[in-house]
Structures are given as C-alpha cells and as structure tokens.
C-alpha positions in Angstrom: 36.4 -127.4 -57.5 37.0 -128.5 -61.0 40.1 -128.2 -63.2 40.7 -124.7 -64.4 39.8 -124.3 -68.1 38.1 -127.7 -68.3 34.8 -126.2 -69.3 32.9 -128.8 -67.4 32.6 -127.1 -64.0 28.8 -126.7 -64.2 28.2 -130.4 -65.1 30.8 -131.5 -62.5 29.1 -129.5 -59.7 25.6 -130.8 -60.7 26.8 -134.4 -60.5 27.8 -133.8 -56.9 25.3 -135.1 -54.3 23.6 -132.3 -52.5 25.3 -132.8 -49.2 28.8 -132.9 -50.7 28.0 -129.9 -52.9 26.9 -127.9 -49.8 29.9 -128.9 -47.8 32.3 -127.8 -50.6 30.7 -124.6 -51.6 30.5 -123.3 -48.0 34.2 -124.0 -47.5 35.1 -122.0 -50.6 34.9 -118.4 -49.1 37.5 -119.0 -46.4 39.7 -120.9 -48.8 39.6 -118.2 -51.5 40.1 -115.3 -49.1 42.9 -117.0 -47.2 44.7 -117.7 -50.5 44.3 -114.1 -51.5 45.6 -112.6 -48.2 48.5 -115.1 -48.2 49.7 -113.5 -51.4 48.4 -109.9 -51.2 49.8 -109.1 -47.8 53.5 -109.9 -48.6 53.1 -107.8 -51.8 51.9 -104.9 -49.8 54.7 -105.3 -47.3 57.2 -105.3 -50.2 55.6 -102.2 -51.7 54.5 -104.2 -54.8 50.7 -104.4 -54.3 49.8 -103.6 -57.9 47.0 -104.9 -60.2 49.6 -106.7 -62.4 51.4 -108.4 -59.4 48.1 -109.4 -57.9 46.9 -110.8 -61.2 50.1 -112.7 -61.8 50.5 -114.1 -58.3 47.3 -113.7 -56.4 44.7 -114.8 -59.0 46.5 -118.2 -59.7 46.8 -118.8 -55.9 43.1 -118.3 -55.4 42.2 -120.4 -58.4 44.5 -123.2 -57.3 43.3 -123.2 -53.7 39.6 -123.2 -54.8 40.3 -126.0 -57.3 42.3 -128.3 -55.0 41.4 -127.8 -51.3 37.5 -128.3 -51.6 38.2 -131.7 -53.1 39.6 -132.7 -49.7 36.5 -131.8 -47.9 35.0 -135.1 -46.6 31.4 -136.2 -47.5 28.9 -135.4 -44.7 27.7 -138.5 -42.9 24.1 -137.7 -43.8 24.9 -137.1 -47.5 22.5 -139.7 -48.9 19.6 -138.2 -47.0 20.2 -134.5 -47.9 17.8 -133.3 -50.5 18.5 -130.4 -52.8 16.0 -128.0 -51.3 18.2 -126.8 -48.3 21.1 -126.3 -50.7 19.0 -124.2 -53.1 17.5 -122.2 -50.2 21.0 -121.4 -48.7 22.3 -120.2 -52.1 19.1 -118.2 -52.7 19.5 -116.5 -49.3 23.1 -115.7 -49.9 22.5 -114.3 -53.4 19.5 -112.3 -52.3 21.5 -110.9 -49.4 24.2 -109.8 -51.7 21.8 -108.2 -54.2 19.9 -106.3 -51.5 23.1 -105.0 -49.8 24.6 -104.0 -53.2 21.4 -102.1 -54.0 21.5 -100.3 -50.6 25.2 -99.9 -50.2 26.4 -96.8 -48.5 28.9 -94.2 -49.9 30.9 -93.4 -46.8 33.9 -91.6 -48.1 34.1 -88.6 -45.7 35.7 -89.8 -42.5 33.4 -89.6 -39.5 33.8 -93.1 -38.3 35.6 -96.3 -39.4 34.0 -97.1 -42.8 35.5 -94.1 -44.6 38.8 -94.7 -42.9 38.9 -98.2 -44.4 37.8 -96.7 -47.8 40.7 -94.2 -47.7 43.1 -96.9 -46.8 41.9 -99.0 -49.7 42.1 -96.1 -52.2 45.7 -95.4 -51.2 47.1 -98.9 -51.5 45.0 -99.7 -54.6 46.5 -96.6 -56.3 50.0 -96.7 -54.9 50.6 -100.3 -53.8 52.7 -99.4 -50.8 52.9 -97.9 -47.3 53.5 -95.5 -45.6 51.9 -92.5 -47.3 54.4 -89.8 -48.1 53.5 -86.3 -46.8 55.0 -84.7 -50.0 55.7 -81.6 -48.0 58.4 -80.7 -50.5 55.5 -80.1 -53.0 53.6 -77.8 -50.6 55.7 -75.5 -48.4 58.6 -77.6 -47.1 58.9 -77.6 -43.4 56.7 -74.6 -42.8 55.7 -74.8 -39.1 52.1 -73.8 -39.7 51.3 -76.9 -41.7 50.0 -80.2 -40.3 49.6 -83.6 -42.1 47.7 -85.6 -39.6 44.0 -86.2 -39.9 41.3 -88.6 -38.7 42.5 -92.2 -39.0 45.9 -91.0 -40.4 48.9 -90.6 -38.1 51.8 -88.3 -38.8 55.1 -89.8 -38.0 58.3 -88.0 -39.1 57.8 -87.2 -42.8 55.3 -90.0 -43.6 51.7 -90.8 -42.7 50.4 -94.2 -41.5 46.7 -95.1 -42.0 44.8 -96.5 -39.1 43.6 -100.1 -38.8 44.9 -103.4 -40.2 45.6 -104.1 -43.8 43.4 -107.2 -44.3 40.1 -105.6 -45.3 41.6 -103.0 -47.6 43.6 -105.7 -49.4 40.3 -107.4 -50.3 38.3 -104.3 -51.1 41.2 -103.2 -53.4 40.0 -105.9 -55.8 36.7 -104.0 -56.2 38.6 -100.7 -56.5 40.7 -102.0 -59.4 37.6 -103.4 -61.1 35.3 -100.5 -60.6 36.9 -97.5 -58.9 35.1 -96.1 -55.8 31.8 -97.8 -56.7 33.5 -101.1 -57.2 35.2 -100.8 -53.8 31.9 -99.9 -52.1 30.1 -103.0 -53.4 32.9 -105.4 -52.4 31.8 -105.6 -48.7 28.2 -106.5 -49.5 29.6 -109.6 -51.4 31.8 -110.4 -48.3 28.7 -110.2 -46.1 26.9 -112.7 -48.4 29.9 -115.0 -48.2 29.7 -114.7 -44.4 26.1 -115.9 -44.6 27.1 -118.8 -46.8 29.9 -119.8 -44.5 27.7 -119.7 -41.5 25.2 -121.9 -43.3 28.0 -124.4 -43.9 28.9 -124.4 -40.2 25.3 -125.0 -39.2 24.9 -127.8 -41.7 28.0 -129.5 -40.2 27.0 -129.1 -36.6 23.2 -129.2 -36.7 22.2 -130.6 -40.0 21.8 -129.5 -43.6 18.0 -129.0 -43.2 18.7 -126.4 -40.5 21.2 -124.4 -42.5 18.5 -122.3 -44.4 16.7 -121.0 -41.2 20.1 -120.2 -39.6 21.3 -118.4 -42.7 18.0 -116.5 -43.0 18.1 -115.2 -39.4 21.7 -114.1 -39.8 21.0 -112.5 -43.2 18.0 -110.5 -42.1 19.5 -109.3 -38.8 20.4 -105.6 -38.7 24.1 -105.8 -37.8 24.8 -108.3 -40.7 23.1 -106.0 -43.2 24.5 -102.9 -41.7 28.2 -103.8 -41.7 27.9 -105.3 -45.1 26.7 -102.0 -46.6 29.9 -100.2 -45.5 33.6 -100.9 -45.9 33.9 -102.5 -42.4 36.3 -105.2 -41.6 33.8 -107.4 -39.7 32.4 -109.3 -42.8 35.9 -110.5 -43.8 36.7 -111.4 -40.2 33.4 -113.4 -40.0 34.3 -115.4 -43.1 37.8 -116.2 -41.9 36.9 -117.2 -38.3 33.7 -119.1 -39.1 35.4 -120.6 -42.1 38.2 -121.7 -39.9 35.7 -123.6 -37.8 34.3 -125.2 -41.0 37.7 -126.3 -42.2 38.7 -127.6 -38.7 35.5 -129.6 -38.5 36.2 -131.2 -41.9 39.8 -131.9 -40.9 38.9 -133.7 -37.7 36.2 -135.9 -39.3 39.0 -138.4 -40.1 40.9 -139.8 -37.2 44.7 -139.7 -37.7 47.5 -140.5 -35.4 50.3 -138.0 -34.7 52.8 -140.4 -36.5 50.7 -140.8 -39.7 51.9 -139.6 -43.0 50.5 -136.4 -44.5 46.9 -136.7 -45.7 44.0 -134.6 -46.7 43.1 -134.2 -43.1 46.4 -132.6 -42.4 46.0 -130.2 -45.3 42.5 -129.2 -44.1 43.9 -128.7 -40.6 46.6 -126.4 -41.9 44.1 -124.5 -44.0 41.9 -124.0 -40.9 44.8 -122.8 -38.8 45.8 -120.4 -41.6 42.2 -119.0 -41.9 42.2 -118.5 -38.1 45.6 -116.8 -38.0 44.9 -114.5 -41.0 42.0 -113.0 -38.9 44.8 -111.0 -37.2 45.7 -109.4 -40.6 42.1 -108.1 -40.6 41.6 -107.2 -36.9 44.2 -107.2 -34.2 41.6 -107.9 -31.5 41.1 -111.4 -33.1 44.0 -112.4 -30.8 41.4 -112.7 -28.0 39.1 -114.9 -30.1 41.9 -117.3 -31.1 43.1 -118.1 -27.6 40.8 -121.1 -27.4 42.3 -122.5 -30.6 45.7 -122.6 -28.8 44.1 -124.6 -26.0 42.4 -126.9 -28.5 45.7 -127.6 -30.2 47.0 -128.8 -26.8 44.0 -131.1 -26.4 44.7 -132.5 -29.9 48.3 -133.2 -29.0 47.2 -135.0 -25.8 44.8 -137.1 -27.9 47.8 -137.9 -30.3 45.8 -136.5 -33.3 47.8 -136.0 -36.4 45.9 -132.7 -37.2 47.4 -130.9 -34.2 50.7 -129.8 -35.7 49.3 -128.7 -39.1 46.6 -126.7 -37.3 49.3 -125.1 -35.1 51.5 -124.5 -38.1 48.8 -122.7 -40.1 47.8 -120.7 -37.1 51.4 -119.6 -36.5 51.9 -118.5 -40.2 48.7 -116.5 -40.2 49.2 -115.0 -36.8 52.8 -114.1 -37.8 51.6 -112.2 -40.8 49.0 -110.5 -38.6 51.6 -109.4 -36.1 53.7 -108.0 -38.8 50.7 -106.3 -40.3 50.2 -104.6 -36.9 53.7 -103.8 -35.8 55.1 -103.3 -39.3 52.4 -101.4 -41.1 50.0 -100.2 -38.3 52.3 -99.4 -35.4 50.8 -96.0 -34.5 47.4 -97.6 -34.4 48.6 -100.3 -32.0 50.3 -97.6 -29.9 46.9 -95.9 -29.7 45.4 -99.2 -28.5 48.2 -100.0 -26.1 46.1 -99.6 -23.0 43.9 -102.6 -24.0 46.3 -104.4 -26.4 49.3 -104.8 -24.1 47.3 -106.6 -21.4 45.8 -108.8 -24.1 49.3 -109.7 -25.4 50.3 -110.6 -21.8 47.2 -112.8 -21.4 48.0 -114.5 -24.8 51.5 -115.2 -23.7 50.2 -116.7 -20.4 47.7 -118.9 -22.3 50.4 -120.2 -24.6 52.7 -120.9 -21.6 50.0 -122.6 -19.6 49.0 -124.7 -22.7 52.6 -125.8 -23.2 53.1 -126.6 -19.5 49.8 -128.4 -19.2 50.3 -130.4 -22.4 53.8 -131.5 -21.2 52.5 -132.4 -17.8 49.6 -134.5 -19.1 51.5 -136.0 -22.1 51.8 -139.4 -20.5 48.3 -139.6 -19.0 46.3 -138.0 -21.7 43.1 -135.9 -21.3 41.4 -136.1 -17.9 38.3 -138.2 -17.9 35.9 -135.5 -16.7 32.9 -137.7 -17.7 33.7 -139.9 -14.7 32.6 -137.0 -12.4 28.9 -137.6 -12.9 27.7 -134.4 -11.4 30.0 -132.2 -13.4 28.0 -132.0 -16.7 24.9 -130.9 -14.8 26.8 -128.3 -12.9 28.3 -126.9 -16.1 24.9 -126.6 -17.7 23.5 -124.9 -14.5 26.4 -122.5 -14.5 25.7 -121.5 -18.1 22.1 -120.7 -17.3 23.1 -118.8 -14.1 25.6 -116.8 -16.1 22.9 -115.8 -18.6 20.6 -114.8 -15.7 23.4 -112.6 -14.2 24.0 -110.9 -17.5 20.2 -110.2 -17.7 20.1 -108.6 -14.3 23.4 -106.8 -14.7 22.0 -103.4 -15.6 20.1 -103.4 -12.3 23.0 -104.5 -10.2 26.2 -103.4 -11.8 25.8 -100.4 -14.3 29.1 -99.8 -16.0 31.0 -96.5 -16.1 34.3 -95.3 -17.4 35.2 -94.8 -21.1 38.7 -93.4 -20.4 38.1 -90.8 -23.2 36.9 -87.3 -22.9 35.8 -87.4 -26.5 33.7 -90.5 -26.0 32.2 -89.0 -22.8 31.1 -86.0 -24.8 29.6 -88.0 -27.6 27.6 -90.2 -25.2 26.4 -87.2 -23.3 25.2 -85.7 -26.6 23.3 -88.8 -27.6 21.8 -89.0 -24.1 20.5 -85.4 -24.5 18.9 -86.3 -27.9 17.3 -89.4 -26.4 16.0 -87.6 -23.3 18.2 -89.7 -20.9 20.0 -88.5 -17.8 23.3 -87.0 -18.9 26.1 -89.3 -17.7 28.8 -89.1 -20.3 30.9 -91.8 -18.5 28.2 -94.4 -18.8 29.4 -97.2 -21.0 26.2 -99.2 -21.2 28.3 -102.4 -21.3 25.9 -103.9 -18.8 23.3 -103.8 -21.6 25.3 -106.1 -23.9 22.9 -109.1 -23.6 20.0 -106.8 -24.3 21.8 -105.6 -27.5 21.8 -109.2 -28.7 18.1 -109.4 -27.9 17.4 -106.3 -29.9 18.9 -107.6 -33.0 17.9 -111.3 -33.0 15.0 -111.4 -30.5 14.5 -112.6 -27.0 13.4 -116.1 -28.3 16.9 -116.5 -29.9 18.6 -115.5 -26.7 16.4 -118.0 -24.7 16.9 -120.9 -27.1 20.6 -120.2 -27.4 21.0 -120.2 -23.6 19.3 -123.6 -23.4 21.3 -124.8 -26.4 24.7 -123.9 -25.1 23.9 -125.4 -21.7 22.9 -128.7 -23.4 25.9 -128.7 -25.7 28.4 -128.1 -22.9 26.7 -130.8 -20.8 27.1 -133.3 -23.7 30.7 -132.3 -24.2 31.5 -132.9 -20.5 29.9 -136.4 -21.0 32.4 -137.0 -23.8 29.7 -136.8 -26.5 29.5 -134.8 -29.7 33.3 -134.2 -30.0 32.7 -132.2 -33.2 31.4 -129.4 -31.0 34.5 -129.0 -28.9 36.4 -126.4 -30.9 33.3 -124.4 -31.9 32.0 -124.4 -28.3 35.4 -123.4 -26.9 35.8 -120.5 -29.4 32.3 -119.2 -29.5 31.5 -119.5 -25.7 34.8 -117.7 -24.9 34.2 -114.9 -27.4 30.6 -114.4 -26.4 31.5 -114.3 -22.7 34.4 -111.9 -23.1 32.5 -109.7 -25.5 29.4 -109.4 -23.5 31.4 -108.7 -20.3 33.3 -105.9 -22.0 32.3 -104.9 -25.6 35.0 -102.2 -25.5 33.2 -99.9 -28.0 31.4 -96.6 -28.0 27.9 -97.8 -27.0 25.6 -96.0 -29.4 23.7 -98.1 -32.0 24.0 -99.3 -34.6 27.7 -98.5 -34.2 28.1 -100.8 -31.2 26.5 -103.7 -33.0 29.8 -104.1 -34.9 31.2 -105.8 -31.8 28.6 -108.5 -32.0 28.4 -109.5 -35.6 31.6 -111.3 -36.4 31.0 -114.2 -33.9 28.6 -113.3 -31.1 25.4 -113.1 -33.0 26.3 -116.1 -35.2 27.0 -118.0 -32.0 23.6 -117.2 -30.5 21.9 -118.2 -33.8 23.9 -121.4 -34.0 23.1 -122.6 -30.5 19.5 -121.5 -30.8 19.1 -123.5 -34.0 20.8 -126.5 -32.5 18.4 -126.4 -29.6 15.4 -126.2 -32.0 16.8 -129.2 -33.8 17.1 -131.1 -30.5 13.6 -130.0 -29.5 12.1 -131.1 -32.8 13.8 -134.6 -32.5 12.5 -134.8 -28.9 9.0 -134.0 -30.0 9.3 -136.6 -32.7 10.3 -139.2 -30.2 7.6 -138.1 -27.7 4.9 -138.5 -30.4 6.3 -141.8 -31.6 3.6 -144.0 -30.0 0.9 -142.1 -31.9 2.8 -141.5 -35.1 0.0 -143.2 -37.1 -2.2 -140.2 -36.5 -1.9 -137.1 -38.7 -1.5 -134.6 -35.8 1.3 -136.7 -34.3 3.1 -136.9 -37.6 2.8 -133.2 -38.1 3.7 -132.1 -34.6 7.5 -132.0 -35.0 7.2 -130.0 -38.2 4.9 -127.6 -36.5 7.3 -127.1 -33.6 10.2 -126.5 -36.1 8.1 -124.0 -38.1 6.7 -122.1 -35.1 10.1 -121.8 -33.3 11.8 -120.7 -36.5 9.2 -118.0 -37.0 10.0 -116.9 -33.4 13.6 -116.4 -34.4 12.9 -114.6 -37.7 10.1 -112.2 -37.0 11.7 -110.1 -34.2 14.9 -110.0 -36.2 13.2 -108.6 -39.2 11.2 -106.1 -37.1 14.4 -104.6 -35.7 16.1 -104.5 -39.0 13.3 -102.6 -40.6 14.2 -99.6 -38.4 17.1 -98.3 -40.5 17.7 -100.8 -43.3 15.3 -99.2 -45.8 17.5 -96.4 -47.1 21.0 -95.7 -48.4 23.5 -93.6 -46.5 25.9 -90.8 -47.6 24.4 -91.0 -51.1 26.0 -88.6 -53.5 29.5 -88.8 -52.0 31.0 -90.7 -54.9 29.8 -88.2 -57.5 30.8 -85.3 -55.3 34.3 -86.8 -54.9 34.7 -87.0 -58.6 33.6 -83.4 -59.0 36.1 -82.4 -56.2 39.0 -84.2 -57.8 38.0 -82.8 -61.3 38.1 -79.2 -59.9 41.7 -79.5 -58.9 44.5 -78.7 -61.3 47.0 -81.5 -62.1 49.8 -79.7 -60.3 47.7 -78.6 -57.3 49.0 -78.5 -53.8 46.0 -78.3 -51.4 46.0 -76.5 -48.1 42.9 -77.0 -45.9 42.4 -73.8 -44.0 39.4 -75.0 -42.0 40.3 -76.9 -38.8 36.7 -78.2 -38.5 36.8 -80.1 -41.8 40.6 -80.9 -42.1 40.4 -84.2 -40.4 37.4 -85.4 -42.4 38.4 -84.4 -45.9 42.3 -84.4 -46.0 42.4 -88.2 -46.7 39.8 -87.8 -49.5 42.0 -85.1 -51.2 45.3 -87.0 -50.7 44.3 -90.6 -51.1 41.6 -90.4 -53.8 42.4 -87.2 -55.7 46.1 -87.9 -55.4 47.2 -84.3 -54.6 49.7 -83.2 -51.9 47.6 -82.0 -48.9 48.2 -80.3 -45.7 46.2 -78.3 -43.1 46.6 -75.0 -41.4 45.0 -74.5 -38.0 43.4 -71.1 -37.6 45.6 -69.4 -40.2 45.9 -65.6 -40.7 45.9 -64.0 -44.1 49.6 -63.5 -43.7 50.2 -67.2 -43.0 48.2 -68.1 -46.1 50.1 -65.6 -48.3 53.4 -67.1 -47.1 52.4 -70.7 -47.8 50.8 -69.9 -51.1 54.0 -68.1 -52.2 56.1 -71.1 -51.2 53.8 -73.4 -53.3 54.1 -71.0 -56.3 57.9 -71.0 -55.9 57.7 -74.7 -56.6 55.9 -74.0 -59.8 52.6 -75.5 -58.5 49.1 -74.2 -58.2 47.9 -73.4 -54.7 44.4 -74.6 -53.7 42.8 -73.5 -50.5 39.9 -75.6 -49.2 37.3 -74.9 -46.5 33.8 -75.8 -45.6 32.6 -72.2 -45.9 33.1 -69.8 -48.8 33.3 -66.8 -46.5 36.4 -68.3 -44.9 38.1 -68.4 -48.3 37.0 -64.9 -49.1 38.5 -63.6 -45.8 41.9 -65.3 -46.4 42.3 -64.3 -50.0 40.8 -60.8 -49.9 38.5 -61.9 -52.7 41.5 -62.7 -54.9 40.0 -66.0 -56.2 36.4 -67.0 -56.8 35.4 -69.9 -54.5 33.5 -72.8 -55.9 31.8 -75.8 -54.2 32.5 -79.0 -56.1 31.7 -81.2 -53.1 28.2 -80.8 -51.7 26.2 -83.7 -50.2 23.0 -83.7 -48.2 22.1 -87.3 -47.4 20.8 -89.7 -44.8 23.1 -91.2 -42.2 23.0 -93.6 -39.2 21.1 -92.5 -36.1 22.6 -93.1 -32.7 20.7 -94.6 -29.8 21.6 -95.9 -26.4 18.6 -97.5 -24.8 16.6 -98.8 -27.7 17.2 -100.3 -31.2 18.1 -97.7 -33.8 15.3 -96.3 -35.9 15.0 -93.5 -38.4 18.0 -91.5 -39.7 20.0 -88.4 -39.1 21.1 -86.0 -41.8 24.7 -85.8 -43.1 25.7 -82.5 -44.7 29.1 -82.2 -46.3 30.6 -79.3 -48.3 34.1 -78.5 -49.6 34.7 -75.0 -51.1 37.9 -74.5 -53.0 39.8 -71.5 -54.3 42.4 -72.2 -57.0 45.3 -69.7 -57.0 47.3 -70.5 -60.1 51.1 -70.0 -60.1 51.6 -66.3 -60.9 47.9 -65.5 -60.5 
C-alpha cells in the first residue's frame, strides 16, 4: 500500500485513519493471492514453475498488486467514527490464530485422506515445476506386467501419472516448501487460515460495521472447522480467502456509482479484481462453479442497472474461470473424470444459468429491473419462506433421512464408524439430513437462530429495495448455504465433513448472525431512547451486544476443545527424512506390500525423488525378475513393505531389512451423530531392503 522501497510504509500506514486502514488491509489477502495465482498457474502450465521464475515474475506481480490496488479501495462512510480498538482487535485475532495453528500444525504426509494428497502434489511441483509426473518405468523394469504406478490420489494414464485435485492450493503452499522444505509447506496453510479470518473481518466491517468485525472474526477463528482445515494442507482456506475477498472487492467497487458508458476508473479496476478473485476460486476447487452461479446472475442485474462495473466484473470472472477450467481439464482431467457423475450435471446447470441470464438480460434491457418493492406483500413472504426453510431443515432428519452414497468403499467406511459409535449399521446412510445440525455443532444453536432471523430480515429489506450493498453477498451466500445443506456431497464422518461448511457456509451463518445482533442492539438503543438519561437505559444496548456475543462464542469454543488440543501425525516429517536418507542415490523402489503401496508410493516418488512402482501380491520369482531388471540398468533395487517378514520371505534373507519410517501419533477421530472428540491412533511403518547392483 506504499511505494516499494520507500522505507516509509510503517509511517504511511499509521497515518491512515482506522476505518481506511481496516478496509485496505482486509482487501490485501485476496489481492495478493490472486496476483500470485495469475502468474504461478501459467508457469505451471508451461512447465516452468521454478523458484527463479516465481521470484522474477510472481513476486513483482504480488508487490505491484499490493502496492497499487488497495489505494483504490474507497473510504468507509463511517470512517470518522471508527476507533482504533476494533482494528487492533481484528489484527490480534488474526495473528493469534496464525500463531496457534502454526504451533499445532499437523504433519499429514502419508496419504489417507486429502491433506497428504495436496502435500504430495505440492512437493512434486515445487521440486520439478511441471506436470504430469513421469513414471520412469525405464529406470525400474521397463514394461514388466507385474508393476503398477497408480496410488491413492495419483492416476496412472499411459506412461505418466496425474495427481488428484486442482493446482491452486499446491501453487501457494509451494512458496512455503521453497522457503522451508516440508516444514515450511505445512505451516503455509495456517497462515492462509489467518488471512481468511482477516478477510472475513473486512467483509463484516463493510456490511455490518467495523465495531462488529472483532466478534465475527473471533467466532470464525475459534470454531473447530476453521482451526482444523488450517492445520492441514487443505484447499478450503485459500478458497475462503478468494471467495470472501471477491465479495470484499465487489463491495468496494460498487460503492461508487458509475454508468456503463463512463471511462475507466478505480471502480472498474476493483470490479475486475473482484471478478478475478471469484474466478480463480476454480483454480483451487472445481466445485466453486456452483458457488459462482449467483455472480453470473448479479452481472446481469448490473447490466440492467447500466452500472459501469458490470463488464469489468464479468471480464475478471471470465479470465479466472478460464484458468480454472484449464486447470481442471488440462492438468487434472483424470480427477474430473472421477467426478463426472456430479460434475457433468453441474456444468449443464451452469450453462443453463448463463443462457437464462443472457436471455433475461436481453428481454429486460429496455425496461430495467422489475420493481418488486411495489408488491407490498412479497418482502414479508420471502422472510417467512426463509424461516420456514430453516424449520424444514431442522425437522429433516425425522421426516426425510438420506441414503445412497453410490460408493461401496464409502458404505464400508460409514458402517465401520457406525459400529465404533454404537449406531445401527446402515452403510448407505449419508447423514446429509443432519447438515443443519452440523452447523449447530460447530458454531452453536444461538448462531443458527440469530442467522436465520438475520437472513430473513436482510432478504426482506432487499425486496424492499433497501441495503443494496447486501445484494451480491446475499445472493452468493444464501445460494451456497442452501445447496450445501441440501446436499453436502461428502463422506459424513466428522471432522472430515466439516470441510464442506467452512469456506462459505459457516462464515455466512456468522455474518448473518452478527448482522442480526447489530440490528437488535440498535433496536434496543432506540427502544430505550426515552429513558436514556438513566444509567441502566444507557447500558442496556451494550449489555445486549455483550450477552449475545458470548452466546455465539461459548458454544463454539466448547466444541473446538474436543480435538483442537493436540497435533496430528507428529513425527512424519522426521521419519520421511530418515526414509529418504536410507535410499541410495540410484535407487529404484518397488513396494511389495499392496496394503501400503497406495499410501506411501507418492512419498517415495514425490518427496524422496526416486522411481517407484508397486507389485501386487508378488512371488519370490516375480521379485527376482524385477530386481534383476533393475540391476541390468545399473541401479540399486530397493524393496519396501510395512512388515519386515514380508521382505524376509521375498528375499530369502538376502538383505537385512531396516525401518527408517516409523510413526505412532494421534490422528482425527470419526463421528457421525455427535461433534468429534478425543483422537484415534495413527501407526505408520516402512521397512526397506536395499539390494545393491551386483549384491
């Protein structure tokens, strides 16, 4: 926000009024991360994602964006009345959140679920700068039919391997990997989680008021899902920053009224930046397509209103979404093929939404937006429908329990958790009907109640043509909350399923709840106005604000205390270094244990950097053949398994096994009908036998 190299940044920022400072600093995360992805993703697509290229191209882009774009952020209308205390509290909450999550960060490197998959993706592109991953079968045993190269989250296609998931999150965590190796990578996501808290505080300050930003940030910061996803290499923290940041930038862009024929201005630049942040969400998560559909409809409304920000917003959205689609179909096609049963209908719905928006905009171009406020009963009906919907979601488990995962593996896992929890064994039970209760677990029933009243009032005011600044946030958040609660589309054990809620759903509940508390406090202040000369009357609004805020925070903290007091998978980083150190420089690794192959092959290939393949239930003769072929290539053969006896059997005691990787640590529990508490035990072992060439 100040000229690079000026040496006066600190004094410049301190001269900013509190409201302006808060507005600018909370816009920075989305601006910086958008600038980075805008450069980093093309580098990866070109196979040139190296530290040097990133430093030469990416770093200047981030610095320039952070120096120039925040200057365009308009001053908040209440700037003169904003004290420093909410600004300081927001920064303290964000910094404290980052410190705690860094201190408690997990070391998930063995693939069991998504965090280690993202970590392995990061390790590969940070070390090699390109995709796909070569199988290097020519360094093992050629086309020997007993060898396989596919593993968990890594798809074998032809003679290459494609990692699962989208590239966005690994492109950001690669920065940490370059700076600090595996440890640096693992502490990057805690920082992203803190930036999500900061961005959410900025959105709250804009839509509710700066004084309400600290309690909103605090509730989000202490809730279990926000802490949990920030301790792992998940993609949700980055998605949260981009989508909430897009709302922040869009709000700032629309503060100034411009006509569609006006010349380019700061409002147009901010609108383009908002669209880009929204669109780049697709580079991180392909299912962000669903969340962005309301933005398309909103662009149509802006065009009908002849607002100059419409086309820049659309242009930024198109650029970001275009990169996201290339990220999916160019670098993650096997993953999208795996998701085709849910992704293909979503793409059809998206095409239909775009078509309807175009047709409706063209049809209404001459007459403009319909005057719904003239239908006097409509705002009340909308508010009543919101409350009715929440009631139906609350009674849904009693009336419409949900079944049908469509996956035998998921059915088996759910049945296993049901047995542990003492529930009736129904593996096909999805528990999607419990989704509203999931939210209540993590942020408390008071938050759910206040948010329900808040969204009802906000939509009522919008249908009265009041509070236009809420239109886009309400469209996006209400749509995402509704579609997610109806069908979370995730394995329903917790805390795993809470991932689906944290990017937008939980922030939406907190935002609407805090808005309602702000409205209630103002209402109490007006109600006590005739008696304001008495001390109780003057204190009454403050008491209401304090008590209701406590009602949001206390249940949230109580649930988080269940599993947030320990680190998970601890020792995996050191064990990985020992494993890599135990391998010869010219090693070719063959995993002869089918039970561990999927979990550990990416660790050996992506982190240790050795050619790796797997053999499913091999015989000693199969092993002898493959080892001989490896030796013919003047390389050392290494056999890996989870049990030393397996190696003894396959080598007839010809090599002494050693166990460089051995971890016994705490890991996530899994629950279905109650918030997660306690922990389970993770045990990981890799035994290796090194068979030198000629040995």
